[in-house]
VOPAGU-2260 file (C-alpha; in pm, 1 decimal, decimal comma):
REM VOPAGU-2260
SITE   aa  ch    i         X         Y         Z
SITE  MET   A    0     -28,0       2,2      30,2
SITE  LYS   A    1     289,2     219,3      80,6
SITE  TYR   A    2     452,9     159,3    -243,4
SITE  PHE   A    3      77,1     269,1    -398,3
SITE  THR   A    4      60,3     577,7    -209,2
SITE  CYS   A    5     426,6     696,1    -335,4
SITE  PHE   A    6     305,3     612,7    -668,3
SITE  ILE   A    7      16,0     840,9    -610,0
SITE  LEU   A    8     229,0    1123,9    -461,6
SITE  GLY   A    9     477,5    1149,4    -796,2
SITE  GLY   A   10     176,0    1176,9   -1002,3
SITE  LEU   A   11     -18,3    1434,0    -787,2
SITE  TYR   A   12     326,4    1603,2    -803,1
SITE  THR   A   13     250,9    1699,5   -1131,6
SITE  LEU   A   14     -73,2    1893,5   -1116,9
SITE  SER   A   15     177,7    2163,7    -928,7
SITE  PHE   A   16     274,8    2221,0   -1294,5
SITE  SER   A   17      46,3    2406,2   -1617,1
SITE  PRO   A   18    -183,2    2364,4   -1677,8
SITE  TYR   A   19    -354,0    2287,3   -1355,7
SITE  ASN   A   20    -105,3    2511,0   -1082,5
SITE  ILE   A   21    -230,1    2338,3    -801,2
SITE  SER   A   22     140,2    2430,1    -619,6
SITE  ILE   A   23       2,9    2311,6    -303,6
SITE  PHE   A   24     103,9    1949,0    -401,8
SITE  SER   A   25     453,4    2010,3    -476,6
SITE  ILE   A   26     492,5    2055,1     -99,0
SITE  PHE   A   27     237,5    1797,4     -23,2
SITE  SER   A   28     375,1    1551,2    -206,0
SITE  ILE   A   29     752,2    1579,2    -153,6
SITE  VAL   A   30     647,4    1583,7     255,5
SITE  LEU   A   31     438,3    1328,8     264,9
SITE  PHE   A   32     673,5    1141,6      35,7
SITE  LEU   A   33     989,7    1246,1     283,5
SITE  LEU   A   34     741,0    1126,2     587,6
SITE  LEU   A   35     691,6     750,8     413,3
SITE  ILE   A   36    1058,0     666,2     340,5
SITE  ASP   A   37    1247,9     514,6     612,4
SITE  LEU   A   38    1662,8     576,8     541,9
SITE  GLU   A   39    1724,1     272,7     780,1
SITE  GLU   A   40    1593,6      40,6     527,4
SITE  ILE   A   41    1808,4      56,3     193,9
SITE  LYS   A   42    1527,7    -185,8      16,6
SITE  SER   A   43    1218,9     -48,5      97,2
SITE  THR   A   44    1365,9     335,3      35,2
SITE  ILE   A   45    1480,3     227,7    -322,7
SITE  LEU   A   46    1109,2      66,9    -406,1
SITE  LYS   A   47     953,0     358,8    -268,9
SITE  SER   A   48    1137,2     603,7    -446,3
SITE  LEU   A   49    1132,0     399,3    -792,4
SITE  PHE   A   50     727,1     401,3    -743,6
SITE  PHE   A   51     728,5     772,6    -633,6
SITE  SER   A   52     963,4     898,5    -963,1
SITE  LEU   A   53     752,5     611,6   -1150,9
SITE  GLY   A   54     444,8     774,7   -1078,6
SITE  TYR   A   55     558,1    1133,6   -1146,3
SITE  PHE   A   56     731,8    1063,4   -1487,3
SITE  SER   A   57     485,6     839,8   -1618,0
SITE  VAL   A   58     211,2    1122,8   -1548,1
SITE  GLY   A   59     444,2    1400,0   -1638,5
SITE  THR   A   60     537,6    1224,0   -1965,6
SITE  TYR   A   61     219,6    1039,2   -2105,0
SITE  TRP   A   62     162,2    1297,6   -2404,8
SITE  LEU   A   63     490,2    1128,0   -2567,5
SITE  LYS   A   64     307,3     842,1   -2653,1
SITE  ASN   A   65      91,1    1030,4   -2861,9
SITE  VAL   A   66     384,6    1291,6   -3013,5
SITE  ILE   A   67     573,9     907,1   -3095,6
SITE  THR   A   68     265,2     745,1   -3269,4
SITE  TYR   A   69     169,3    1005,4   -3463,6
SITE  TYR   A   70     404,2    1227,1   -3560,3
SITE  ALA   A   71     662,1     926,6   -3571,1
SITE  ASP   A   72     449,8     708,5   -3710,0
SITE  VAL   A   73     546,8     394,5   -3492,4
SITE  ASN   A   74     334,1      91,3   -3371,4
SITE  TYR   A   75      97,8     161,9   -3082,3
SITE  PHE   A   76     289,8     -87,5   -2854,8
SITE  LEU   A   77     660,8       0,3   -2953,9
SITE  THR   A   78     548,1     322,0   -2862,2
SITE  ILE   A   79     435,7     220,0   -2548,0
SITE  LEU   A   80     784,6      66,4   -2464,3
SITE  LEU   A   81     949,2     344,1   -2532,4
SITE  VAL   A   82     768,4     580,8   -2327,3
SITE  ILE   A   83     820,4     319,6   -2059,0
SITE  ILE   A   84    1179,9     276,3   -2076,8
SITE  PHE   A   85    1201,6     689,4   -2065,9
SITE  THR   A   86    1014,5     702,5   -1781,0
SITE  PHE   A   87    1266,9     400,8   -1609,2
SITE  TYR   A   88    1552,6     642,9   -1761,6
SITE  LEU   A   89    1428,9     920,0   -1591,0
SITE  SER   A   90    1334,8     781,7   -1288,6
SITE  PHE   A   91    1723,9     643,0   -1250,8
SITE  PHE   A   92    1823,0    1011,2   -1157,5
SITE  PHE   A   93    1551,0    1015,3    -872,5
SITE  ILE   A   94    1635,2     729,6    -755,1
SITE  VAL   A   95    1994,1     678,5    -737,3
SITE  PRO   A   96    2058,3    1027,2    -476,9
SITE  VAL   A   97    1780,1     798,0    -227,3
SITE  ALA   A   98    1969,3     494,5    -263,9
SITE  ILE   A   99    2323,7     658,6    -155,9
SITE  THR   A  100    2145,4     919,1      94,0
SITE  SER   A  101    2033,9     600,5     211,2
SITE  LEU   A  102    2334,2     394,4     217,9
SITE  LEU   A  103    2528,1     715,9     350,0
SITE  ASN   A  104    2249,1     723,2     634,2
SITE  LYS   A  105    2324,9     304,1     717,7
SITE  LYS   A  106    2692,4     349,0     710,6
SITE  ILE   A  107    2759,7     669,7     891,0
SITE  ASN   A  108    2424,6     655,5    1117,9
SITE  ILE   A  109    2352,3    1046,0    1120,4
SITE  LYS   A  110    2052,9    1182,5    1222,4
SITE  LYS   A  111    1754,8    1174,1     953,6
SITE  ASN   A  112    1695,0    1574,2     912,8
SITE  TYR   A  113    2081,8    1591,7     786,1
SITE  SER   A  114    2031,1    1289,9     575,9
SITE  LEU   A  115    1713,8    1444,8     397,1
SITE  ILE   A  116    1932,6    1771,4     335,2
SITE  VAL   A  117    2204,1    1551,9     226,9
SITE  MET   A  118    1898,9    1395,2      -2,5
SITE  ALA   A  119    1811,6    1720,6    -129,1
SITE  ILE   A  120    2140,0    1807,7    -217,8
SITE  LEU   A  121    2194,2    1488,0    -383,9
SITE  ILE   A  122    1842,6    1522,0    -575,5
SITE  THR   A  123    1962,1    1857,0    -677,0
SITE  ILE   A  124    2246,7    1751,2    -873,7
SITE  PHE   A  125    2095,1    1466,6   -1008,5
SITE  GLU   A  126    1839,0    1664,6   -1210,7
SITE  ILE   A  127    2143,8    1910,9   -1284,2
SITE  PHE   A  128    2283,0    1574,0   -1478,9
SITE  ARG   A  129    1952,0    1499,6   -1625,7
SITE  SER   A  130    1906,9    1830,5   -1753,6
SITE  ASN   A  131    2254,4    1814,8   -1914,9
SITE  LEU   A  132    2320,0    1437,6   -2002,3
SITE  PHE   A  133    2282,3    1321,5   -2341,1
SITE  THR   A  134    2123,7    1699,0   -2478,2
SITE  GLY   A  135    1944,4    1638,9   -2167,4
SITE  TYR   A  136    1544,8    1655,8   -2040,0
SITE  SER   A  137    1539,7    1980,7   -1874,2
SITE  TRP   A  138    1089,4    1916,1   -1829,9
SITE  LEU   A  139     990,9    1827,4   -1500,2
SITE  ASN   A  140    1214,8    1980,8   -1292,6
SITE  PHE   A  141    1067,8    1981,7    -944,8
SITE  GLY   A  142    1168,7    2364,4    -901,9
SITE  GLN   A  143     926,3    2440,7   -1132,7
SITE  ALA   A  144     650,7    2382,2    -956,6
SITE  ALA   A  145     746,4    2730,8    -798,7
SITE  ILE   A  146     609,8    2944,0   -1104,2
SITE  ASN   A  147     307,7    3169,8   -1014,6
SITE  THR   A  148     383,3    3099,7    -629,3
SITE  PRO   A  149     616,0    3349,0    -400,4
SITE  LEU   A  150     893,0    3131,7    -484,7
SITE  GLU   A  151     942,2    3237,6    -859,9
SITE  ASN   A  152    1104,8    3570,1    -760,5
SITE  PHE   A  153    1408,3    3328,7    -649,9
SITE  PHE   A  154    1434,4    3193,6   -1010,5
SITE  PRO   A  155    1636,9    3517,4   -1150,7
SITE  VAL   A  156    1889,5    3443,5    -830,8
SITE  PHE   A  157    1941,0    3034,4    -780,9
SITE  GLY   A  158    1774,0    2918,5   -1093,7
SITE  VAL   A  159    1517,9    2582,2   -1115,2
SITE  HIS   A  160    1753,3    2390,3    -982,9
SITE  GLY   A  161    1818,2    2667,4    -687,9
SITE  LEU   A  162    1413,1    2626,1    -661,1
SITE  THR   A  163    1450,4    2208,9    -628,1
SITE  PHE   A  164    1676,9    2261,5    -337,0
SITE  ILE   A  165    1429,4    2517,9    -176,0
SITE  ILE   A  166    1146,0    2351,6    -253,4
SITE  PHE   A  167    1289,9    2024,9     -70,4
SITE  ILE   A  168    1422,9    2206,4     227,2
SITE  ILE   A  169    1068,5    2418,5     313,8
SITE  SER   A  170     912,0    2052,2     328,6
SITE  ILE   A  171    1221,6    1908,0     543,0
SITE  ILE   A  172    1135,5    2232,3     732,1
SITE  LEU   A  173     764,6    2150,8     748,5
SITE  ILE   A  174     801,9    1804,9     837,6
SITE  ASN   A  175    1006,9    1926,3    1151,3
SITE  ILE   A  176     754,0    2158,9    1251,0
SITE  PHE   A  177     458,0    1905,7    1211,7
SITE  LYS   A  178     668,0    1654,7    1444,1
SITE  ASN   A  179     746,3    1920,3    1724,6
């Protein structure tokens, strides 16, 4: 059930993008995802991050099916296979930083708040890699959810990747407020 919840949370995050612009879903889904993961259990953490990222990228890239089918004139089943492979490829850039954080947490045994900050840094770095590697896929950056919010004033200073980090830090702060 927790894996399905992670999948739904990933999909909900995409509602913070245009045309819906329900920005609260960006913080809401990250907060709940961070509450669901247990960095002590590496396998469970990796699976939950896999489901979250699959929900996030599958909902965010569903339109590629139409583009490939109609404009490239590719078989429907091959198109679905290509979109699934692409979704797993994009998920790699979210799963790896979460897995690294979980491994570091297990080996070094640091407090969860520090682990979450390390995870926010790593997710931001891997998002930069995703945006630039192999000519990049700079769509669906977490920081793009800050458009039409008060955080958009930070765009000129920090850029979209800086806003990714800010969104994760705000989520960590909210978790600490709720817990205390």
